[in-house]
C-alpha positions in Angstrom: -30.6 -10.7 -10.0 -28.9 -11.9 -6.8 -27.5 -10.0 -3.8 -24.2 -10.6 -2.2 -24.3 -9.1 1.2 -21.2 -8.7 3.3 -21.0 -9.4 7.1 -22.4 -6.9 9.5 -19.9 -4.1 10.4 -17.8 -4.9 7.3 -15.7 -1.8 6.8 -15.8 -0.1 3.4 -13.4 2.7 2.6 -11.0 4.4 0.2 -7.3 5.0 0.4 -4.6 7.5 -0.6 -1.0 8.2 0.4 0.7 11.4 1.5 3.3 12.0 -1.3 0.8 11.1 -4.0 -1.8 13.7 -3.0 -0.7 16.2 -0.5 1.7 18.5 -2.4 3.1 21.4 -0.3 6.4 19.5 -0.5 8.4 22.3 1.3 5.8 24.3 3.1 5.2 24.9 6.8 8.4 23.3 8.0 8.2 20.1 6.0 11.6 18.4 5.4 12.9 16.8 2.2 12.0 13.1 1.6 13.8 10.7 -0.6 11.0 11.2 -3.2 11.4 14.9 -3.1 15.0 14.3 -4.0 14.4 11.5 -6.5 11.9 13.4 -8.7 14.5 16.1 -9.2 17.0 13.8 -10.7 16.9 13.4 -14.5 15.2 10.4 -16.1 13.7 9.1 -12.9 10.0 9.9 -13.4 8.0 9.9 -16.7 7.7 13.4 -18.2 9.8 14.8 -15.3 6.6 14.9 -13.1 6.9 15.6 -9.4 4.7 15.5 -6.3 5.3 19.2 -5.6 1.6 20.0 -5.9 0.1 16.6 -6.6 -3.6 17.0 -5.8 -2.9 19.9 -3.4 -4.7 18.0 -0.6 -2.7 19.8 2.0 -4.5 23.0 1.1 -7.8 21.4 0.0 -8.2 18.9 2.8 -11.5 20.3 4.2 -13.2 20.2 0.8 -11.8 16.8 0.1 -13.3 15.4 3.3 -16.6 17.0 2.5 -16.5 15.3 -0.9 -15.9 11.9 0.8 -18.8 12.6 3.1 -21.0 13.3 0.1 -19.9 10.0 -1.5 -20.9 8.1 1.6 -17.4 6.9 2.5 -17.3 5.2 5.9 -13.5 5.1 6.3 -10.5 7.0 4.9 -7.1 5.3 4.9 -4.4 7.9 4.6 -0.7 7.9 5.3 1.4 10.3 7.3 4.4 12.2 5.8 7.3 11.4 8.1 9.1 14.6 7.1 6.0 16.8 7.7 6.1 15.6 11.3 9.9 15.2 11.8 11.7 17.3 9.0 15.0 15.6 9.6 13.5 12.2 10.4 14.3 12.5 14.1 14.7 15.1 16.7 12.7 18.3 16.5 9.0 17.9 15.9 7.3 20.2 13.3 4.2 21.4 15.1 2.6 22.7 11.9 2.9 19.3 10.3 1.3 17.5 13.3 -1.4 20.2 13.3 -2.3 19.3 9.7 -3.0 15.7 10.6 -4.8 16.8 13.8 -7.2 18.8 11.6 -7.6 16.0 9.1 -8.5 13.5 11.8 -11.0 15.9 13.4 -12.5 16.8 10.1 -13.0 13.1 9.3 -14.6 12.4 12.6 -16.9 15.4 12.3 -18.0 14.1 8.9 -18.7 10.7 10.3 -15.7 9.1 8.5 -13.4 6.7 10.4 -9.7 7.5 10.1 -7.3 4.7 9.3 -3.6 5.7 9.3 -0.5 4.2 7.9 2.9 5.5 9.1 5.0 4.8 6.1 4.4 4.8 2.3 7.9 5.0 0.9 8.8 8.6 1.7 11.9 8.2 4.0 13.4 11.5 5.2 16.3 12.3 3.0 18.3 13.2 6.1 18.1 9.6 7.2 18.9 8.3 3.7 22.1 10.4 4.0 22.9 8.2 7.1 22.4 5.0 5.1 18.6 4.8 5.0 16.9 1.5 5.6 20.0 -0.7 5.1 21.3 1.0 8.3 20.1 -1.0 11.4 19.5 2.3 13.2 16.5 2.8 11.0 14.6 0.4 13.3 14.8 2.9 16.1 14.3 5.9 13.9 11.0 4.5 12.7 9.8 3.5 16.2 10.6 6.9 17.6 8.7 8.6 14.8 5.7 6.3 15.3 5.6 7.2 19.0 5.2 10.8 18.1 2.3 10.0 15.9 0.7 7.7 18.4 1.0 10.3 21.2 -0.7 13.0 19.1 -3.4 11.0 17.1 -3.8 7.8 19.1 -6.8 9.1 21.1 -8.8 9.4 17.9 -7.2 7.0 15.4 -7.9 3.4 16.3 -6.8 1.6 13.2 -3.1 1.8 12.3 -0.6 0.2 9.9 3.1 0.5 10.1 4.3 0.0 6.5 2.5 0.0 3.2 4.1 -2.6 0.8 7.6 -3.1 2.3 8.4 -5.3 -0.8 8.1 -2.2 -3.0 10.2 0.0 -0.7 12.9 -2.6 -0.5 13.1 -4.1 -4.0 12.0 -1.2 -6.2 13.8 1.4 -4.0 17.1 -0.4 -3.2 17.1 -3.4 -5.6 15.9 -2.3 -9.0 16.3 1.5 -8.5 12.9 2.3 -10.1 11.8 4.1 -6.9 13.5 6.4 -4.5 16.3 6.3 -3.4 17.1 4.8 -6.8 19.7 2.2 -5.6 20.4 -1.1 -7.4 22.0 -3.4 -4.9 20.5 -6.9 -4.1 22.2 -7.1 -0.7 20.8 -3.7 0.4 17.4 -4.7 -0.9 17.2 -7.8 1.3 18.7 -6.0 4.3 16.1 -3.3 3.8 13.3 -5.8 3.8 14.5 -7.2 7.1 14.9 -3.8 8.7 11.5 -2.7 7.5 10.0 -5.8 9.1 11.9 -5.4 12.3 11.0 -1.7 12.5 7.4 -2.7 12.1 7.7 -5.2 14.9 9.5 -2.7 17.2 6.8 -0.1 16.5 4.0 -2.7 17.3 5.9 -3.3 20.6 5.8 0.5 21.3 2.1 0.6 20.5 1.2 -2.4 22.7 3.4 -1.3 25.6 2.1 2.2 25.4 -1.5 1.1 25.9 -2.8 3.0 22.9 -6.4 2.2 21.9 -7.2 0.3 18.7 -5.4 -2.2 16.5 -2.2 -2.1 14.4 -1.1 -4.2 11.4 1.1 -4.5 8.4 0.1 -4.0 4.7 1.6 -6.3 2.1 1.2 -6.3 -1.7 0.5 -9.9 -2.8 0.0 -10.6 -6.4 -1.2 -14.0 -7.5 1.4 -16.2 -9.2 0.9 -19.0 -11.7 3.7 -21.2 -13.0 4.0 -21.0 -16.8 4.1 -24.8 -17.0 4.4 -27.9 -14.8 8.1 -28.2 -15.5 10.4 -28.5 -12.5 12.3 -25.3 -13.6 9.1 -23.2 -13.8 7.7 -24.5 -10.5 11.0 -23.7 -8.8 11.1 -20.2 -10.3 7.6 -19.6 -9.1 8.5 -20.7 -5.6 11.4 -18.3 -5.5 9.2 -15.4 -6.6 6.6 -16.5 -4.0 9.3 -16.6 -1.3 10.5 -13.1 -2.1 7.1 -11.5 -2.4 5.1 -13.6 0.2 7.2 -15.9 2.4 9.9 -13.2 3.2 7.2 -11.1 4.9 4.5 -13.5 6.0 6.6 -16.3 7.4 8.4 -14.3 10.1 5.2 -12.5 11.2 3.1 -15.6 11.4 5.6 -18.5 11.8 8.5 -16.8 13.5 11.0 -17.8 10.8 12.4 -16.9 7.4 12.2 -19.3 4.4 15.5 -21.1 4.9 15.7 -22.7 1.4 15.2 -19.3 -0.1 17.9 -17.8 2.1 20.3 -20.5 1.0 19.5 -19.5 -2.6 20.3 -15.9 -1.8 23.8 -16.8 -0.5 25.8 -13.6 0.1 22.7 -11.5 -0.3 20.8 -12.9 2.6 20.1 -10.3 5.3 21.9 -10.1 8.7 19.3 -11.1 11.3 20.0 -10.4 15.0 19.2 -13.1 17.5 16.0 -11.5 18.9 14.6 -10.2 15.7 12.4 -13.2 14.8 10.9 -13.5 18.3 10.0 -9.8 18.0 8.5 -10.3 14.6 6.4 -13.3 15.5 2.7 -12.5 16.1 3.4 -8.8 15.5 0.1 -7.9 13.9 -3.4 -7.4 15.1 -4.5 -7.6 11.4 -3.0 -8.1 8.0 -3.6 -5.6 5.2 -3.6 -7.1 1.7 -3.1 -4.9 -1.4 -4.0 -6.9 -4.5 -4.1 -5.8 -8.2 -3.1 -8.5 -10.6 -1.8 -12.0 -11.4 1.5 -13.0 -13.1 2.7 -16.1 -14.8 6.2 -17.2 -13.9 8.7 -19.1 -16.0 12.4 -20.0 -15.4 14.7 -17.6 -17.2 18.4 -18.1 -16.5 19.2 -14.6 -17.9 16.6 -12.7 -15.7 17.9 -11.4 -12.3 19.0 -13.2 -9.2 15.7 -15.1 -9.0 16.2 -16.5 -12.6 12.5 -15.9 -13.2 10.5 -14.0 -15.8 7.0 -12.6 -14.9 4.3 -12.1 -17.5 1.0 -10.4 -16.8 -1.9 -12.9 -16.9 -5.4 -11.9 -18.0 -8.2 -14.4 -17.3 -10.5 -15.4 -20.1 -12.9 -12.6 -20.9 -10.6 -10.0 -19.3 -7.9 -7.8 -20.6 -5.3 -5.5 -19.2 -5.3 -2.2 -17.3 -3.5 0.9 -18.4 -0.5 -0.2 -16.3 -0.3 -3.4 -18.4 -1.4 -5.5 -15.5 -3.6 -8.5 -16.4 -7.1 -8.7 -14.8 -7.9 -12.0 -13.0 -10.4 -11.5 -10.2 -10.1 -15.2 -9.1 -6.5 -14.4 -8.2 -7.7 -12.3 -5.3 -9.8 -15.1 -4.0 -6.8 -17.4 -4.2 -4.6 -15.0 -2.3 -7.1 -14.5 0.5 -7.6 -18.3 0.8 -3.8 -18.9 0.8 -3.5 -16.6 3.8 -6.4 -18.4 5.5 -5.0 -21.8 4.9 -1.3 -21.2 5.5 -1.1 -18.3 7.9 -3.7 -19.0 10.5 -6.6 -17.1 9.0 -5.7 -13.8 10.5 -8.0 -10.8 10.6 -7.7 -9.3 7.1 -8.5 -6.1 5.4 -8.3 -5.7 1.6 -6.5 -2.4 2.0 -5.9 -1.5 -1.7 -7.7 -2.7 -4.9 -8.3 -0.8 -8.1 -7.1 -0.1 -11.6 -5.9 2.5 -14.0 -8.1 2.7 -17.0 -8.1 4.9 -20.2 -10.5 7.4 -18.6 -12.2 9.6 -21.3 -13.9 12.7 -19.8 -16.8 14.3 -21.6 -17.1 18.0 -22.2 -18.0 18.5 -18.6 -15.1 16.5 -17.3 -17.2 13.5 -16.2 -15.9 10.0 -16.7 -18.3 7.1 -17.3 -15.7 4.5 -16.2 -17.7 1.3 -16.6 -14.5 -0.6 -17.2 -13.3 0.3 -13.7 -16.7 -0.6 -12.3 -16.6 -4.0 -13.9 -13.1 -4.5 -12.4 -14.2 -3.5 -8.9 -17.4 -5.5 -9.0 -15.6 -8.7 -10.0 -13.0 -8.3 -7.3 -15.5 -7.5 -4.6 -17.5 -10.6 -5.8 -14.3 -12.7 -5.5 -13.7 -11.3 -2.0 -17.2 -12.3 -1.0 -16.6 -15.8 -2.3 -13.5 -16.0 -0.1 -15.5 -14.9 2.9 -18.1 -17.5 2.2 -15.2 -20.1 2.2 -14.3 -19.0 5.7 -11.7 -16.2 5.2 -11.6 -13.7 8.1 -12.0 -10.6 6.0 -13.3 -7.4 7.7 -13.0 -4.7 5.1 -12.4 -3.4 1.6 -10.7 -0.2 0.5 -10.7 1.0 -3.1 -7.6 2.5 -4.5 -7.7 5.4 -4.8 -10.1 8.1 -3.9 -8.3 10.6 -6.3 -6.3 10.4 -9.5 -2.8 11.2 -8.2 0.9 11.0 -8.7 1.7 7.4 -9.7 5.4 7.3 -8.6 7.8 6.7 -11.5 4.9 6.9 -13.9 4.0 10.5 -12.9 0.5 11.6 -13.8 0.2 9.2 -16.7 -2.0 6.7 -14.8 -5.4 7.4 -13.3 -6.6 5.1 -10.5 -9.1 7.5 -8.9 -12.8 7.2 -8.2 -12.6 11.0 -8.5 -11.1 12.6 -11.5 -8.5 15.4 -10.8 -8.0 18.0 -13.5 -4.3 18.6 -13.0 -4.5 22.1 -14.6 -7.2 23.4 -12.3 -7.2 20.7 -9.5 -10.9 20.5 -9.9 -12.4 17.2 -8.4 -15.1 15.5 -10.4 -16.5 12.2 -9.1 -16.5 9.4 -11.8 -19.3 7.0 -12.4 -17.4 4.5 -10.3 -17.6 6.8 -7.3 -21.4 6.8 -7.4 -21.5 3.1 -8.1 -19.2 2.5 -5.0 -21.5 4.7 -2.9 -24.4 2.4 -3.7 -22.3 -0.7 -2.9 -21.5 0.8 0.5 -25.1 1.7 1.2 -26.3 -1.8 0.6 -23.3 -3.4 2.2 -22.8 -5.6 -0.9 -23.5 -6.2 -4.6 -26.4 -6.8 -6.8 -25.3 -9.1 -9.6 
């Protein structure tokens, strides 16, 4: 047996998001978000599931923090609900909403758990969507003003912030494909949303830096690995277009101060409107980059498939299969993505901010899940991350997704990603085998393989 030890002060943690776990969707002054509205529309979410209750974390927060302490979790990455703090997205602050996050941060610190906070995980206030949502350029200032409220209240104790989680998803599943809230199918709005999300991020980082708040602030991107289906010119070009939309569109302006011009030429009338000072604001607008990574896809040219003319197929490496989401498992894809960031984007400070899998969990008569398939997935990806660090990647932490089974967006409660099982009838929490395995990984700061 060999040991793979991570660098000293490597940050281990778990992650969750507000809408997926909090519940209490209309309590204590919280306003309506686009997801609160979306789940009430027919045929939007599998089985008509909603996040009304979710894991009821809003009412069970103290016990949940105690459970994380028992599991030896050093850092908890959570997101704020914009409408719990600003019910209409702007204007009057909801004191009870801020108080909840105040109590959460204090409970975490008292338990010896470091808080890591993300400002936005897809739940735009419905009142702002009614004004045009993210395609409206005013969204840049709406977001920065909201962020300032959060910084002023929590910034004395939260020292690791992120602006957006997975802006590609918010833009292209929310405004392009309509799978996510607000359920709009418009390519032009999707690309404009992507630009406004990025510019809102940069404006918020400017607020953070000029305000002299302690700590660091970054951006979290979902970057799947891509493999061309063949060496044909058409497949290679299709792969580049997908890469440009999922990677270059977000990485290039932040690290190089420009958008991918060839891709923008391909977009033609769908290219976003960019104001003269936007790119200078975006350039170098992160203290760290968050990487969410789950899977690898092969890409082939398909003239009948969308504006990118590309068809993606899940790829599973030899000896691996597919998760319950239908995603192929390829641990080496994570190493490739991390090294791509190292080699092409200046080797920034990096956290793996989400990594995990939905598996066909089978509880025993006591509700316990011996999820060795999830453990195998996590171990292989942590091993791949270690290999990337050995190759010089500037990686500072790893966060498992997710601490709890929860509301999985348009798939409702059909997919379970948690290290902790949630019985949705009783809301009982039962740690799975993977939770205890991960506790041991954290304790030894590495793997024994």
